[in-house]
C-alpha positions in Angstrom: -14.8 -13.6 39.9 -16.7 -17.0 38.4 -13.6 -18.8 37.3 -11.2 -18.0 39.9 -14.1 -19.4 42.5 -14.5 -22.5 40.9 -10.7 -23.3 40.3 -10.7 -23.0 44.2 -13.4 -24.7 44.9 -15.6 -21.7 46.6 -18.6 -19.8 45.4 -18.5 -16.3 44.1 -20.2 -14.6 46.9 -17.3 -16.4 49.1 -14.4 -15.1 47.2 -16.1 -11.8 47.9 -16.5 -12.5 51.4 -12.4 -12.0 51.2 -12.4 -9.7 48.3 -14.6 -6.4 47.5 -14.1 -6.9 43.5 -11.3 -7.9 40.7 -9.1 -5.3 41.4 -8.7 -5.9 44.9 -7.7 -9.9 44.4 -5.4 -8.5 41.4 -4.0 -5.8 43.7 -3.7 -8.9 46.2 -2.0 -11.0 43.6 0.5 -8.7 42.5 1.5 -7.2 45.8 2.3 -10.9 47.1 4.4 -12.3 43.9 6.5 -8.7 44.6 6.5 -9.2 47.9 8.0 -12.5 47.0 10.5 -11.2 44.4 11.6 -8.1 46.4 12.8 -10.5 48.8 14.6 -13.1 47.1 16.1 -10.2 45.0 17.6 -8.4 48.1 19.2 -11.9 49.3 20.7 -11.8 45.5 21.9 -8.4 46.4 23.3 -9.3 49.4 25.6 -12.0 48.9 29.8 -11.6 49.2 29.6 -12.9 45.1 30.9 -10.3 41.9 28.5 -8.4 40.7 28.4 -9.7 37.1 26.9 -13.0 39.4 24.5 -11.3 40.9 23.1 -9.8 38.1 23.2 -13.7 36.1 21.1 -14.5 39.3 18.6 -11.7 39.2 18.0 -11.8 35.7 17.2 -15.6 35.6 14.9 -15.3 39.1 13.4 -12.3 37.0 12.6 -14.4 34.0 11.8 -17.6 36.5 9.0 -15.5 38.1 7.9 -14.0 35.0 7.5 -17.3 33.1 5.5 -19.1 36.5 2.8 -15.6 37.1 2.5 -15.7 33.6 -1.6 -14.8 33.7 -0.3 -12.0 36.4 2.5 -10.1 34.5 0.3 -10.4 31.2 -2.7 -8.4 33.5 -0.9 -5.4 34.9 1.4 -4.3 32.2 0.0 -1.6 31.6 -0.9 -1.2 35.7 -3.0 2.7 35.1 -5.0 -0.2 32.9 -6.4 -2.0 35.4 -6.3 -0.4 39.1 -7.6 2.0 40.5 -5.7 5.4 42.3 -6.6 3.6 45.6 -3.9 0.6 44.7 -1.6 2.3 41.7 0.6 4.7 43.9 1.5 1.9 46.0 2.0 -0.3 42.5 4.2 2.2 41.0 6.6 2.2 44.2 7.1 -1.2 44.6 7.8 -1.7 41.1 10.2 1.4 41.3 11.7 -1.0 44.7 12.4 -3.7 42.5 13.6 -1.8 39.6 15.8 0.1 41.9 17.9 -3.4 42.4 19.1 -4.0 38.6 20.5 -0.3 39.5 22.1 -0.7 42.6 23.9 -4.6 41.1 25.0 -2.3 38.1 26.2 0.5 40.3 28.2 -2.1 42.4 29.6 -4.0 39.4 30.3 -0.3 37.8 32.5 0.6 41.1 34.4 -3.1 41.1 35.0 -2.5 37.9 33.1 -5.6 36.6 30.7 -3.4 33.9 31.7 -0.8 32.0 28.6 1.0 30.4 27.9 4.6 30.4 24.0 4.3 30.4 23.0 2.7 33.9 19.6 3.6 33.4 19.4 2.2 30.0 20.5 -1.2 30.6 18.1 -1.5 33.6 15.2 -0.8 31.1 17.1 -3.0 28.4 17.1 -5.6 30.5 13.7 -5.5 32.5 11.6 -5.1 28.9 13.7 -8.1 27.9 13.2 -10.5 30.5 9.6 -8.9 31.0 8.3 -10.0 27.3 9.2 -13.2 27.6 5.7 -13.8 28.9 4.1 -12.4 25.4 6.1 -15.0 23.8 7.1 -17.9 26.0 5.4 -21.7 25.9 6.0 -24.5 27.6 5.9 -27.1 25.2 8.8 -24.4 23.4 11.7 -25.9 22.3 13.9 -24.6 25.3 13.2 -25.5 29.1 12.8 -22.5 31.8 16.0 -23.1 32.5 17.9 -22.6 29.1 15.5 -19.6 28.3 17.3 -17.6 31.7 20.7 -19.2 30.6 20.7 -17.3 27.3 19.0 -14.8 28.5 21.9 -14.2 31.2 24.4 -14.9 29.0 23.2 -12.2 27.0 22.4 -9.2 28.7 25.5 -10.0 31.0 27.4 -9.1 28.2 25.8 -5.8 27.3 27.3 -4.4 30.7 30.9 -5.4 30.4 
């Protein structure tokens, strides 16, 4: 909390005026990021474009958030280790809603004949597992730009669906 307060040019006491503890601060950060991501994912889902294009956009956006919000992703890989029951249920529910967007794109792609897979849930878990892993190894000084990483991931993961 001291480091966060210093970064915000606040005292630790001032920070506690807004958040009762570290868990609440992390919860609010997680909630904000996930809420904004859900809004963008719903926008992608509602577009009149192919399911493949929607999935490409969803994968690229998820990677963008995972890279940009690396610290939060690192902290909440296992939310049950960070959050109390007070926040855990809501976090798990929101994450499930987020994952469901990928399921809906997959279902749409299957019904349109764009995707040909039998294990829809497994495909979604592979996509999210692979994209979430980027925050473990990604470095801004790495060989590829963020945009190139997004393109590579989307290309490989889309091959699995067709």
